[in-house]
N, C-alpha and C positions, 0 to 999 in steps of 0.2 A: 383630572389628568390633562396634562398640557398637550398642545398640537405636536411638540417635539417628541413626547413620549409616545403618542399615537403613531408618528412616523416611524419611530424605532420598532414599535410592535409590528407595523406593516412589513418591515424588512425581515422580522422574525418569521412572519407568515409565509413570505416569499421563499425564505430559506427552507422551511419545512416542506413547502410545495415542491421545490426543485429536487429534494431528496427522494421524493416518491415518483417523480415524473419520468416516464419512459424507462422504467427499471430494466426492461428486457431489450432495450434498443442497441446498446453498445455491445461490442464483441465480447463473448465469454472467453476471457483470455487465458493464457498459459497457467498462470497462478491460480485462477479460479477453477480450471480444470482439476488441479490437484486438490482443491478444497472439496469438490464433489467426490473425488476418489477417496479421500480420507473419511468424510462423514458417512459415506455408504460402506465403509469398511474394507475397500480394496487396497492392495499395494501395487505399486508400479511394476515390480518384478512379476507379479502375478499377471497383470495385463499383458505384459510383453511376451511372457511364455505362452499365454493362450492365443494372442493374435498371430504369433509366429508359427503356430502349428499348421496353419492353413496357407495354401499357396495364394488364395484370394480372399480378402476380408471385405464384408459388406459394410455399409454405413451403420446399420442396426447393430452389427457385431461390436463396433467401436462405441457406439452410444450406450450400450448396456452397462457400461462401467461408470456411467454418469447418472444412474438411476437406482432407486431403492430396490434391493433384492432380498430384503428380509434379514440382513446382517444386524447384529446388535452393537450395543455401545462398546463392548469389549474389543470387537473387531476394529472399530474406529481408533480406539486407544492403541491397539497393537500396530496398526498401520502407521501411525505417527512415531511410536516408539522404535519401530524397525527402520524406517526410511527418512522421517521428517522430524527428527528429534529437536531441531532448533525451533520448532512451533509447538509450544505446550498445548494441552488438549482442551482447555476450558471452552473456547469458542467453538471448536468442532463438536464437543459434546452437546453444547446448546443447539447447534445447528442440526445435529443428528435427530434430536427430537422434534425440532422445528419443521423439518421436511416431512416427517412422518405425520405431522398434524396438518400441514398446509400444502404438501406436495412438493415435487422436486423440479418445478419449472425454474427458469432462470429468474423471473420476477419474484417468485417465492423465496428462493435462496438469498437473493440481494435484498428482499424485503426486510430480512432479519437485521442486516447491517443498517439499513435506513431507519428502522424503528429504534434501534439502539442509539443511533447518532442523535435522536431527538433529546435524549438524556444529557447531551453536552450542554444544553442551555441552562437548566437548573444547576448543573455541576459548576459551570464557569461562573454563574451568579453567586453561588455559595463561596467560591474561591475568592472572588473580588470583594465580597462583603467582609471576608476575613482579612483582606489586605488594606482596604480603603474605607474610610468613614462614609464616603458619599455613595449612595446607590447608583448615581449616574454612570460611574465607571463600569459597574456591572452591566447596566443596560447596554452601553455602547459596546462592551466586550461580547455580549450576546449577539448583537446586530452584526458585528464584524465576522464572527465565526459562522453565523447563519448564512451569509451570502458569500463566504469565502469559497472561491472555485475549487480550491484544493480540498477543503473539507467535504464539500458536496460530492466531488469525485470519489473520495474515500468512503462516503456514506453509501455509494452505489456499488461497492466492491464486495464480492462474496469472499471476504477475508476479515481478519480479526481487528482491523485497525480502528474501526469506530468504537468497538468495545474498549480498546486500549486507550483511546482519547478520552473517554468517559472516566476510566480508572485513573489516568494521570491527574485529571482535574479533582476527582474525589479524594484521592490519596493526599494531594497537595493541600486541599481544603481541610481535611481531617487532621493532618498533622499540626496545621496552625490552630485549628480548634482545640486539639489536645493540649498544645502549649498554653493556650489561653485559659482553658478550663481546669487543666491539671487533675482530671478525674480518670479513674480506672476505666470506666466505660468509653471515654473518648479515645483513650490509647488503644483499647481493644478494638475499636472500630477502625483505627489506623492500621493495626496489625492485619485485620481482615482485608482492608483494601490492598495492602501489599501482597498478601497471599493470592487474592484474586488477580492482581496485576501480574505476578510472576507466572501464574498459570495461564495468563493471556499472552504475554510477550516477554522475552528474556530481558529486554532492555529497561524493563521496570526497575531493575536492580540499580540502574544509573540514576533514575528518579529518586530512589530511596537514599542513595549516597548523597545527592544534592541536599536532601532534607537533613541528613546527618551533619554535613558541612555547615549548613545554615545554623543548626543548634550550636555547634562548637564556636561559631564566629560571633555570636551575639554579645555576650559579656563574660568577663572572667568569672564572675561568681556563679555562672551557670555550668561551669566546667563539670562539676560534680553534683549538680542539682537533681531534683527529682525528675526534671524534664528529660536530661540526658539519659538518666538511668531507665526511665520509661521508654525512651526511644530505642535503646539497645535491646530492652526486652522484647518490644514490638518487632524490631528488625531481626533478631535471632529467632523469634517465634515464627516469623514468615519464612526464613531460611529453612528452619527445621521442617516446617510443613511442606516445603518445596523439595526436600531431599530425595524423595522417590523419583522425581523427574530430573533433578540436578544430577544424580548419579548417571543417568542416561546421557545427559548433555556432556558431562565431563569426560566420559568414556569415548565420546565421539567428537571431541572438540576439534580435532584436526579436520574432519570432514565438514563440520559447520564452517570453519574458517575458510576452507576452500570454496564453499558455496557462496559465502558473502563476498569474497575477494576474488571473483573470477574474471574480471575485466582488466584490460590492460591499462597501464598508467597513461595519463594524458598530461600534456605540458601544463606547467603551473599557471600561466596566464589563462589558459582555457578552463582549468579547473576553478580559478577565481571567478571568472565570468559565469560559469555554470552555477556557482554558489549564489551569485547575485540574482541570476535569472530564476533560480528555484525560489528564492525569497519572494520575488514578485508574484509567484503563483498563488500565494495565500491571500493576494488582493486582486489580482488581474490576470486572466489567462484566456486568450483567444487564439493561441498558436496552433492548436490541433496537432497535426503530424509534422509540422514544419521542422526542418533540420536544425541542429544547434547553430550551424553557421549562419542560417537566415535569421535566427532568433537574435544572435549576437549583434547582427547589423542594426537592430533596433534598440539595442541596449541603452544607448545615451538618450534616446527620444522618449522612451516609455518606462524602461526599467529603472534608470537612475533616480528618478524622483521617489520611488518607493524605497530604495537604499538610503537616500537622504532622510526620508520620513522615519525609517527604522532607527537610523543613527541619531537623529535629533530626539526621538522619543526616549531612547535609553539615556541619553544625556540629560534630558528634562526629568526623567524619573529619578536619576542619581542626585540631581541638584535640588529637587523640591520635596522629596519624600524622606521619611526617617530611614535610618540605616537598615532597620529590620525589614521594611518593605522592599527597598531597592535591592538588598542583598539576596532576599529570597527569589525575586524574579531573575536577577542576573545569574545566580547559581543554577536556577532551573533552566536557563538558556545555555550556560557554558558547559556544565557537567555532561549532559547527554551528547554534546557536539564534539568536544575534545577527543574522546576515544575513537571517533570516526575520522576526524580531519588529520590528526597527527599521523596515523599509519599511512594515509594517502600521500602526505608530504614526504615522509621518510622512506617508506617502502614501496610507494606506488599503489595504484588501484583507484577504485571510484566508489568506496564505501559511502562517502560523505554526499554523493549525489543521489542517493536513494532517499527520496523525500519522506517516505513513510517511517523511516528510521529516526527522523528528526522531528516528529510530532511534538515532543515536549518543548523543544526549541521554538518552533513556530507558535505554539500556544503562548509561551512567554513573551514573544515579540508582539503578538496581537494584544495582550493585556497591557503592555507598555504603550502601544499606540493608542489604545482605548483610554488609558489614563491621561495622556497628552491631550486627545480630543476633548474628553469630558471636562478636564480642568480648564482648558481654553474656552470652552463654550459657556462656562459658568462665571469665570473670573475676569475676562477680558472686558475692554470697553465696547461700546456699541458697535463701532466700525470693525473692531477686531472680531467681535462675535460674529459679524456677518461673514467675515473671511473664513473663520473656522467652521461655521455652519456650512458654507459652500464646500469647503474642503471635505468635510465629513460626508456630505451628500455625494461628492465626486467619488470618494473612496467606496462608499456603499453601492452607489450606482454602477461602478466599474465591476463590482462583484456580481451584481444582477445581470449586467451585460455579458459577462463571461459565462455565467450559468445558462443564459439563453442560447448562446452560441454553441456551447458544448452539448446541451440537451438535444439539439437538432441533428447531431452526427452519430454515425455508427461507430466511430472509434475516436481515440484521443491518444496523446502521448503517453498516458498512464498504461496503455495496453502493451507496451513493449513491442516485441517481434510480431505479436498477434494483430497489431494495428493494420497489417497489410492484408489480413484475411478477407475482407469484402471484395477487394480487387481480384485476389486470387480465386475466390468462390465464383465470382461472375464469369471469369475466363473458363473455368472448368465446367460450370453448369451449362454453358452454351454448347457444349459437345453432346452428341447424341448418346454414345456409349462410352464414357470416359473411364480410364484407368489411371489411378495415381499411384506412382512408385516413389518410395522414400525410405531413406535410412536416417532421417533426423529424430529428434527426441519425440516420444510418444505424445507428450503433453501438447506439442505443437500441431501434431496431426489431429488429435481429438478436438482441439480448439477450432481448427479449420472445419472439422466435420459438422459442427453446429450450423454452418452456413451452406453446406453442400446439399444436393438433392439425392433421394434414395437411389437413383440410377448409378451413382458414382461407386466404383469398386476400388479396392486398394491392394497393393502388393507391397508388403512392409518388411523392413529389416531394422526395426527401431533401436535407438540408443536409450540408455537408462540414464536418467538425471539423478535420482534420489537413491537408486539401488546401490547396494554394496557389491554387487556381482556384475561381471561383464558377460553379457549374453551375445554380443555381436559376433564373436569369434565362431559361435556354433550356428549361426543363422545364415541361410542362403536361399536363393530363389530356385529351387530344384526343378520346379516345372516350367521354368522359363516364362516368357511373355506371350500370351495368346494373341493371335491375329483377329480375334472376334471383337475388338474394341475399335471405335471410330477414331479415337484420339487417345494418345498415351503421354501423360505428363510426369515430369520428374520434379518433386517438390523438395526444395532445400537439400539437395544431394551433397554428400561428402565429396571430397576431391577424388577419392578412390573410386567411388561409384561413378562419377562423371567420366573419369579416365577410362573406366571399363567400357562405357558406352562409346566413347570416342575412338577406342581401339578396335571396335568391331567393324569389319569390312562392310561396306555399303550401308551402314547404319549411322545416321547423323542426329545431332542435337542442336535445337535452336532455343535461344533464350527469349521468352515471350514476356516475362515480367521481371526485370532486374531487381527491384528493391526486395522481393521475396524469393529470388533465386528460383523462379518457376521456369522449367525447360519443357520443351516438346520434342518427342522423338518421332522421326520419320518412321513409316511402316514398310520399309522395303523388304524386310524378312523378319521372322521370328528369331528371338535371341535368348541366350541362357546366361545367367550371372553366377555360374559356379566357379 
């Protein structure tokens, strides 16, 4: 084994280490709260109905819905089918049994994703060996994914995206293997990979479509060959197996579309800048919670080189490999991307800015970059080899640096609105007897509750995110606000709630933490919100 191979292995070790480092340090954010709700068999509507029955809710009352209460797998599936149908049940079913075995701590739940993410390495190795004759491409690909800050962050999320990453790679490798071997067993394995993928994440369908287009684009004589026929059998078998959940998805498609496209449109230039910046995250990410504007200011200095590297890698791939290889990777990048980008350009929205939806795209780009680096390292002259070795080390070291910076923090940009929770919790916990009032979504409140002390009490009129019913019209604070609290905070209030406070005589509101819209009420008198 050469020194260079040993160096690559060391980066793999670092990548595995960072996946399991400080699993419980970062904020258990909004989406992860819903993961716990689902795997423990609760529905959001049930939580809202129960917490709204009481004028004051304790921290323990909120946290009970994040722990095992003896519900079974059927309750988990019902919860998803009723409210979260855009998320198929496979990951949640696995997690349901995982927490019964290892417990329901944050580290335990996230540990499942971290463990699954390790399977990415043999999976991408297999895919690269199906694509390229040289094993060096597979080794560099593993190293790039190992220290990729984006993949490490996804590996520490209590969500299904690590599992989906593995399935994307396995299904891609298995379809190439099936084409090469042309055996019934290989096509059956491909069909199984599609079934598992569809029950993990709906966008697996786009990956399968890319595979089909690849087959049809190879050679004319393949149009009606055994390979095409076998692909259609595998694809239709997967769809048939997915029909039970597909019926639920189709019947609720409008609700799914509204959830995916809930953000306002942004200017085209800002959208393009965000795409470029997101691309850099798979190689380098030290930005934390910084705003898009501040990140954009550094685009030309740091981000642009990664854009150039990606562009040149794709060009080099197209120019130096066979049509079969370049076409497979380019389709794997384009097909999952186009359905997200085009609606944003035509209809508005920010679908294409959600990086986890574009995991197939980023994997294809990383393989293209790995091919460029591996080829240049082995075929260039001595001086050029030194340059490419240095560049490879810079890219891999950038990933390590990003993981070091990220690991030391409580939050990151991946945590969405929950990224503000540590600052909010610090302010609230400093009070002697705090009361938190809110009419925001229940997921945000429960996410915040993970960082609050047991002394904190809540008075809630929560909104429902995934429920099909509107509970807010029937909820009110009939008992008013007691004067027994040292400090009264209003967390992410709606305009109606804030106006209600401001219109009460001798009662004032003060904004104490603007990023999270945390307000503090004066205690001139007791009030009622009827």
